[in-house]
C-alpha positions as semicolon CSV with decimal commas, in nm:
position;residue;x (nm);y (nm);z (nm)
1;M;4,186;-9,429;3,939
2;R;3,808;-9,430;3,959
3;T;3,801;-9,304;4,317
4;R;3,974;-8,967;4,328
5;I;4,009;-8,840;4,683
6;L;4,259;-8,566;4,766
7;L;4,421;-8,681;5,087
8;F;4,528;-8,340;5,203
9;F;4,181;-8,203;5,134
10;L;4,022;-8,481;5,332
11;S;4,262;-8,425;5,620
12;L;4,104;-8,079;5,638
13;F;3,748;-8,157;5,537
14;V;3,657;-8,511;5,643
15;A;3,644;-8,499;6,018
16;R;3,403;-8,688;6,238
17;F;3,052;-8,672;6,095
18;S;2,905;-8,390;6,296
19;I;2,572;-8,275;6,163
20;Y;2,366;-8,211;6,472
21;S;2,029;-8,375;6,525
22;Q;1,790;-8,476;6,799
23;D;1,884;-8,368;7,153
24;I;1,729;-8,570;7,435
25;Y;1,730;-8,470;7,800
26;H;1,595;-8,627;8,117
27;L;1,502;-8,332;8,338
28;Q;1,385;-8,319;8,697
29;F;1,226;-8,008;8,846
30;K;0,974;-7,868;9,087
31;S;0,671;-7,700;8,934
32;P;0,724;-7,322;8,906
33;S;0,355;-7,271;8,982
34;G;0,278;-7,169;9,337
35;N;-0,039;-7,378;9,321
36;D;0,150;-7,696;9,236
37;T;0,385;-7,848;9,493
38;A;0,465;-8,163;9,294
39;N;0,807;-8,266;9,166
40;Y;0,829;-8,374;8,805
41;H;1,060;-8,535;8,560
42;A;1,047;-8,494;8,184
43;F;1,162;-8,659;7,863
44;F;1,261;-8,358;7,651
45;S;1,317;-8,437;7,281
46;L;1,448;-8,148;7,068
47;S;1,474;-8,193;6,691
48;A;1,728;-8,031;6,461
49;N;1,482;-7,765;6,347
50;G;1,412;-7,641;6,700
51;S;1,073;-7,809;6,739
52;G;0,995;-8,109;6,954
53;I;0,794;-8,264;7,232
54;V;0,829;-8,300;7,606
55;R;0,661;-8,570;7,811
56;V;0,610;-8,491;8,177
57;K;0,501;-8,696;8,478
58;S;0,501;-8,654;8,851
59;I;0,787;-8,818;9,038
60;D;0,556;-8,880;9,334
61;S;0,262;-9,057;9,167
62;E;0,374;-9,141;8,811
63;D;0,018;-9,246;8,726
64;Q;-0,008;-9,037;8,408
65;V;0,211;-8,889;8,134
66;I;0,137;-8,554;7,974
67;E;0,278;-8,457;7,633
68;L;0,336;-8,100;7,519
69;S;0,484;-7,956;7,199
70;F;0,719;-7,662;7,166
71;E;0,920;-7,449;6,924
72;E;1,255;-7,277;6,968
73;N;1,277;-6,901;7,015
74;Y;1,549;-6,655;7,106
75;A;1,503;-6,482;7,438
76;M;1,449;-6,106;7,429
77;D;1,637;-5,845;7,628
78;K;1,475;-5,554;7,811
79;D;1,491;-5,342;7,495
80;G;1,297;-5,602;7,297
81;R;1,598;-5,720;7,096
82;P;1,697;-6,088;7,060
83;D;1,932;-6,209;7,334
84;Q;2,153;-6,493;7,208
85;T;2,246;-6,596;7,561
86;Y;1,920;-6,786;7,604
87;L;1,674;-6,990;7,401
88;Y;1,329;-7,071;7,531
89;Y;1,070;-7,337;7,455
90;K;0,712;-7,258;7,559
91;A;0,530;-7,588;7,613
92;V;0,180;-7,584;7,464
93;N;-0,101;-7,816;7,352
94;A;-0,094;-8,037;7,661
95;K;-0,259;-8,378;7,631
96;V;-0,264;-8,696;7,833
97;V;-0,091;-8,982;7,652
98;M;-0,074;-9,237;7,935
99;G;-0,285;-9,280;8,249
100;K;-0,596;-9,096;8,371
101;N;-0,742;-8,826;8,148
102;S;-0,777;-8,544;8,400
103;F;-0,467;-8,344;8,492
104;N;-0,366;-8,026;8,670
105;F;-0,028;-7,946;8,511
106;S;0,039;-7,574;8,473
107;P;0,187;-7,439;8,147
108;V;0,565;-7,398;8,162
109;T;0,857;-7,259;7,961
110;F;1,193;-7,435;7,935
111;W;1,500;-7,208;7,920
112;F;1,838;-7,306;7,771
113;K;2,161;-7,109;7,817
114;I;2,458;-7,099;7,582
115;N;2,776;-7,267;7,703
116;A;3,145;-7,216;7,621
117;G;3,118;-7,450;7,321
118;A;2,834;-7,244;7,165
119;F;2,581;-7,517;7,244
120;Y;2,275;-7,456;7,460
121;D;2,219;-7,646;7,785
122;P;1,899;-7,669;7,993
123;W;1,902;-7,380;8,238
124;A;1,568;-7,326;8,407
125;I;1,193;-7,376;8,402
126;T;0,939;-7,100;8,460
127;D;0,569;-7,049;8,421
128;T;0,464;-6,903;8,088
129;A;0,399;-6,557;8,233
130;T;0,771;-6,500;8,291
131;S;0,936;-6,301;8,010
132;F;1,301;-6,342;8,107
133;A;1,524;-6,629;8,208
134;P;1,586;-6,656;8,581
135;A;1,927;-6,560;8,716
136;A;2,000;-6,908;8,850
137;S;1,931;-7,257;8,722
138;N;1,643;-7,431;8,899
139;F;1,648;-7,783;8,753
140;S;1,697;-8,052;9,017
141;S;1,874;-8,276;8,766
142;V;1,978;-8,256;8,398
143;E;2,094;-8,557;8,195
144;F;2,185;-8,537;7,827
145;I;2,119;-8,868;7,648
146;R;2,276;-8,955;7,316
147;N;2,056;-9,130;7,060
148;A;2,287;-9,430;7,063
149;D;2,247;-9,463;7,441
150;L;1,867;-9,484;7,435
151;K;1,884;-9,861;7,385
152;N;2,035;-9,880;7,733
153;K;1,757;-9,665;7,881
154;I;1,461;-9,899;7,842
155;D;1,329;-9,827;8,193
156;L;1,336;-9,453;8,129
157;V;1,180;-9,472;7,782
158;S;0,910;-9,718;7,890
159;G;0,815;-9,480;8,168
160;F;0,718;-9,218;7,910
161;F;0,621;-9,423;7,600
162;A;0,403;-9,733;7,564
163;D;0,588;-10,035;7,426
164;T;0,343;-10,034;7,134
165;S;0,425;-9,674;7,034
166;I;0,617;-9,594;6,716
167;Y;0,884;-9,412;6,917
168;Y;0,945;-9,708;7,148
169;Q;0,947;-9,955;6,859
170;S;1,196;-9,742;6,663
171;I;1,444;-9,775;6,950
172;F;1,398;-10,128;7,076
173;R;1,265;-10,335;6,787
174;P;1,520;-10,572;6,628
175;S;1,736;-10,409;6,363
176;S;1,650;-10,491;6,005
177;K;1,893;-10,716;5,823
178;G;1,849;-10,494;5,519
179;G;1,931;-10,128;5,546
180;M;2,205;-10,067;5,294
181;L;2,177;-10,135;4,923
182;T;2,173;-10,484;4,781
183;A;2,498;-10,629;4,650
184;N;2,389;-10,561;4,294
185;E;2,292;-10,201;4,374
186;K;2,628;-10,142;4,543
187;K;2,807;-10,276;4,238
188;N;2,614;-10,058;3,994
189;T;2,580;-9,732;4,191
190;H;2,845;-9,460;4,186
191;L;2,858;-9,129;4,372
192;Y;3,026;-8,828;4,208
193;L;3,079;-8,537;4,447
194;V;3,240;-8,211;4,328
195;V;3,305;-7,949;4,597
196;V;3,431;-7,599;4,505
197;A;3,534;-7,371;4,791
198;S;3,713;-7,036;4,787
199;T;3,926;-7,115;5,092
200;N;4,209;-6,872;5,006
201;D;3,979;-6,570;5,027
202;T;4,030;-6,438;5,379
203;T;3,706;-6,235;5,364
204;L;3,509;-6,560;5,337
205;Q;3,673;-6,755;5,615
206;P;3,611;-6,973;5,802
207;N;3,275;-7,026;5,631
208;C;3,388;-7,169;5,296
209;L;3,613;-7,420;5,471
210;L;3,343;-7,520;5,721
211;D;3,070;-7,533;5,457
212;A;3,276;-7,761;5,235
213;R;3,380;-7,977;5,528
214;K;3,017;-8,034;5,625
215;I;2,916;-8,119;5,268
216;V;3,200;-8,369;5,226
217;N;3,131;-8,518;5,569
218;F;2,763;-8,561;5,497
219;F;2,782;-8,717;5,153
220;S;3,089;-8,931;5,218
221;T;2,916;-9,071;5,527
222;L;2,594;-9,121;5,330
223;A;2,785;-9,311;5,060
224;N;3,006;-9,519;5,291
225;N;2,806;-9,580;5,607
226;V;2,442;-9,550;5,498
227;L;2,428;-9,667;5,137
228;G;2,735;-9,886;5,177
229;L;2,873;-9,806;4,831
230;L;3,195;-9,974;4,725
231;P;3,498;-9,747;4,787
232;R;3,595;-9,766;4,420
233;N;3,249;-9,632;4,329
234;I;3,290;-9,308;4,530
235;S;3,455;-9,014;4,354
236;I;3,518;-8,695;4,553
237;D;3,678;-8,412;4,356
238;S;3,767;-8,090;4,532
239;I;3,865;-7,749;4,397
240;Y;3,993;-7,526;4,676
241;G;4,303;-7,340;4,792
242;N;4,562;-7,291;4,517
243;N;4,360;-7,519;4,284
244;Y;4,062;-7,283;4,286
245;S;3,998;-7,183;3,922
246;R;3,746;-7,205;3,643
247;A;3,971;-7,444;3,451
248;N;3,978;-7,692;3,739
249;V;3,603;-7,671;3,789
250;E;3,549;-7,747;3,422
251;L;3,798;-8,035;3,439
252;A;3,616;-8,185;3,738
253;L;3,284;-8,162;3,554
254;Q;3,433;-8,331;3,247
255;K;3,543;-8,626;3,459
256;I;3,187;-8,700;3,568
257;K;3,072;-8,988;3,348
258;P;2,767;-9,134;3,522
259;T;2,532;-9,411;3,422
260;E;2,155;-9,408;3,478
261;N;2,212;-9,567;3,823
262;D;2,446;-9,300;3,961
263;L;2,429;-8,996;4,190
264;V;2,594;-8,661;4,110
265;I;2,631;-8,376;4,363
266;F;2,794;-8,038;4,293
267;Y;2,848;-7,780;4,568
268;Y;2,998;-7,428;4,565
269;S;3,084;-7,193;4,853
270;G;3,238;-6,857;4,765
271;H;3,157;-6,523;4,604
272;G;2,866;-6,503;4,363
273;F;2,702;-6,226;4,166
274;H;2,427;-6,138;3,921
275;N;2,565;-6,049;3,578
276;K;2,353;-5,771;3,430
277;K;2,473;-5,862;3,083
278;F;2,257;-6,175;3,115
279;P;1,925;-6,050;3,260
280;N;1,754;-6,382;3,192
281;K;1,998;-6,572;3,416
282;T;1,854;-6,526;3,763
283;F;2,081;-6,784;3,926
284;P;2,426;-6,654;4,027
285;F;2,760;-6,652;3,853
286;F;3,065;-6,769;4,048
287;D;3,372;-6,552;4,100
288;L;3,647;-6,803;4,017
289;R;3,938;-6,557;4,010
290;D;4,245;-6,644;4,217
291;P;4,171;-6,487;4,559
292;V;4,540;-6,425;4,642
293;K;4,613;-6,225;4,325
294;P;4,503;-5,870;4,243
295;K;4,148;-5,889;4,112
296;F;4,056;-5,725;3,785
297;Y;3,695;-5,694;3,681
298;K;3,786;-5,777;3,323
299;D;3,884;-6,126;3,444
300;L;3,522;-6,191;3,537
301;E;3,455;-6,228;3,165
302;T;3,670;-6,541;3,161
303;Q;3,697;-6,659;3,524
304;T;3,332;-6,726;3,597
305;L;3,067;-6,994;3,551
306;N;2,692;-6,973;3,599
307;V;2,542;-7,228;3,837
308;Q;2,243;-7,300;3,612
309;D;2,480;-7,367;3,321
310;I;2,661;-7,617;3,545
311;Y;2,326;-7,774;3,635
312;D;2,225;-7,801;3,268
313;D;2,559;-7,962;3,184
314;I;2,528;-8,215;3,468
315;I;2,174;-8,330;3,395
316;K;2,267;-8,396;3,031
317;K;2,502;-8,667;3,156
318;G;2,204;-8,885;3,245
319;A;2,251;-8,979;3,612
320;R;1,949;-9,094;3,813
321;F;2,006;-8,822;4,077
322;N;2,154;-8,475;4,024
323;L;2,186;-8,213;4,298
324;V;2,352;-7,873;4,238
325;L;2,392;-7,634;4,534
326;S;2,562;-7,297;4,575
327;D;2,606;-7,085;4,886
328;C;2,695;-6,740;4,756
329;C;2,556;-6,393;4,704
330;N;2,347;-6,311;4,399
331;D;2,389;-5,936;4,364
332;T;2,717;-5,755;4,304
333;V;3,060;-5,916;4,311
334;A;3,196;-5,623;4,513
335;A;2,967;-5,682;4,810
336;P;3,112;-5,893;5,095
337;K;2,896;-6,156;5,259
338;L;2,706;-6,021;5,558
339;K;2,810;-6,169;5,891
340;W;2,556;-6,217;6,167
341;W;2,521;-6,426;6,480
342;E;2,556;-6,799;6,515
343;I;2,272;-7,045;6,460
344;P;2,165;-7,250;6,766
345;K;2,344;-7,584;6,741
346;K;2,224;-7,921;6,864
347;K;2,429;-8,195;7,030
348;G;2,258;-8,510;6,908
349;I;2,394;-8,735;6,633
350;P;2,142;-8,821;6,358
351;T;1,987;-9,156;6,282
352;Y;1,848;-9,232;5,937
353;N;1,564;-9,442;5,806
354;M;1,676;-9,638;5,500
355;D;1,332;-9,609;5,339
356;N;1,369;-9,230;5,357
357;V;1,722;-9,248;5,215
358;R;1,590;-9,451;4,922
359;A;1,296;-9,214;4,873
360;L;1,522;-8,911;4,840
361;F;1,840;-9,045;4,680
362;M;1,754;-9,366;4,497
363;G;1,426;-9,265;4,334
364;L;1,140;-9,496;4,425
365;N;0,989;-9,467;4,075
366;K;1,330;-9,485;3,901
367;L;1,269;-9,150;3,730
368;P;1,563;-8,905;3,722
369;V;1,574;-8,645;4,000
370;N;1,723;-8,307;3,903
371;L;1,759;-8,036;4,169
372;L;1,917;-7,691;4,178
373;M;1,916;-7,453;4,473
374;T;2,119;-7,145;4,554
375;A;2,143;-6,951;4,878
376;A;1,997;-6,619;4,762
377;S;1,762;-6,482;4,500
378;K;1,864;-6,209;4,255
379;D;1,988;-5,888;4,421
380;E;2,026;-6,059;4,761
381;E;2,330;-6,141;4,971
382;A;2,406;-6,472;5,140
383;I;2,455;-6,439;5,514
384;V;2,728;-6,618;5,709
385;T;2,824;-6,652;6,075
386;P;3,152;-6,524;6,222
387;S;3,284;-6,870;6,309
388;F;3,038;-7,130;6,184
389;N;2,854;-7,236;5,867
390;S;2,681;-7,011;5,619
391;Y;2,308;-6,994;5,688
392;F;2,182;-7,172;5,377
393;T;2,433;-7,459;5,394
394;F;2,350;-7,516;5,759
395;F;1,974;-7,525;5,703
396;F;1,998;-7,739;5,391
397;L;2,191;-8,006;5,579
398;Q;1,954;-7,968;5,872
399;A;1,666;-8,030;5,631
400;L;1,826;-8,354;5,513
401;D;1,891;-8,453;5,873
402;T;1,524;-8,390;5,953
403;Y;1,364;-8,567;5,656
404;L;1,595;-8,870;5,663
405;S;1,512;-8,933;6,028
406;P;1,283;-9,220;6,139
407;D;1,002;-8,985;6,240
408;K;0,934;-8,882;5,878
409;V;0,740;-9,094;5,629
410;A;0,784;-9,085;5,249
411;P;0,974;-8,753;5,238
412;S;1,005;-8,554;4,915
413;W;1,264;-8,312;4,783
414;S;0,997;-8,046;4,768
415;Q;0,971;-8,077;5,148
416;V;1,349;-8,070;5,195
417;L;1,407;-7,760;4,983
418;S;1,101;-7,583;5,125
419;Y;1,232;-7,650;5,476
420;A;1,579;-7,515;5,390
421;Q;1,424;-7,209;5,231
422;N;1,183;-7,135;5,515
423;Q;1,436;-7,187;5,793
424;T;1,685;-6,956;5,622
425;I;1,419;-6,688;5,576
426;K;1,307;-6,727;5,938
427;Q;1,663;-6,690;6,069
428;V;1,735;-6,384;5,856
429;N;1,403;-6,221;5,946
430;S;1,488;-6,258;6,316
431;L;1,802;-6,046;6,277
432;P;1,790;-5,697;6,430
433;C;1,726;-5,418;6,184
434;T;1,735;-5,050;6,275
435;D;1,717;-4,918;5,919
436;K;1,389;-5,057;5,782
437;T;1,492;-4,966;5,426
438;N;1,807;-5,178;5,440
439;C;1,713;-5,489;5,637
440;P;1,895;-5,813;5,556
441;K;1,701;-6,031;5,316
442;Q;1,781;-6,378;5,191
443;T;1,549;-6,611;5,002
444;P;1,709;-6,936;4,882
445;K;1,609;-6,994;4,520
446;P;1,521;-7,347;4,403
447;L;1,468;-7,498;4,061
448;L;1,251;-7,808;4,073
449;P;1,107;-7,892;3,733
450;G;0,739;-7,969;3,778
451;L;0,732;-7,888;4,149
452;K;0,649;-7,576;4,348
453;L;0,749;-7,472;4,699
């Protein structure tokens, strides 16, 4: 059977597609400035990477719209340490985008507070001089708007965006009759996805399970709902649970028999290490020993594979697109993954531009695309969250979410991998560190022949 999908695996891993994207809020508030008595409402658009724009106008006059940009930051407590209870967005670079040029809008900061579901909701607005979130919410009104519901909000959107703007047109212009692949492309394009996850290792849970679930969700949705591939042309092979072994990984790789039109993705989440016997191999080896049996170091001689060796084997098969990813440590096999706090999650569901999908996955120039990236450089550990994704996996998928969106033009894999690398580094560098000689460090390591980050 050309399509090999493990039903039990999918019952665990293929849930509703849930990679978070743009969050949009309609906010109403009174200016926090004592010199401004006006009431305002705002169109607050927050992207997956924590950046975005807010457009503001007075409820009373509505004769101009002001746009400001912002970036996401953790709040700080009184001791100067990050406080995960709040995020803040300091609005800067104000400019008039509709109406009269002069304005008297004071700089503001938007505060969000974590809720019971580990998402952040709008909490309060302050002037930029305030260092801490107020004790009580001071928004007059907060409305969360799903991307899909924007088409029903034409009066709201037109109040903040001209009908000639790219943003307005992306929402309300007629849908293209194209989008997915042509009938001939669907017939001749196959997706091979191999996911390896050490789900029986209790020291790695729930991250391996959640990482693998997100990867399967993303690429199965990309294949089915975005590219529109034929079901018989989608092969998902999974090595997890009691099937987790080197032999089964090798068997899955042997079954990949792509043509020059096909896409191949390999993903690993588990323990990884640097083998000092092979100093020239800077990408990690996988620990493929059975997690439920006593572990013997001598077994590492036989129950391991190197991710770059897997990459080399895959690209020899001749597919048009090859992507190899691993989320694991790259130091010593004895070291457990470090666990730190959760990453701020977004509520919005992503929308994709088919031109961007083609640019990244179909190869506009029809030249093969070969990509390898692992979560950590040599002698570094991969960091995970207590109850959510591993850092690198989260930011890699967030990078795809960002560069496949309609607000990007002609994206490249260099941009995607650079984004994933930089966001991971930024998150790790924000972690508290009392011992300056032993601070957490994680630098995702890419291999892009001919390209530099």
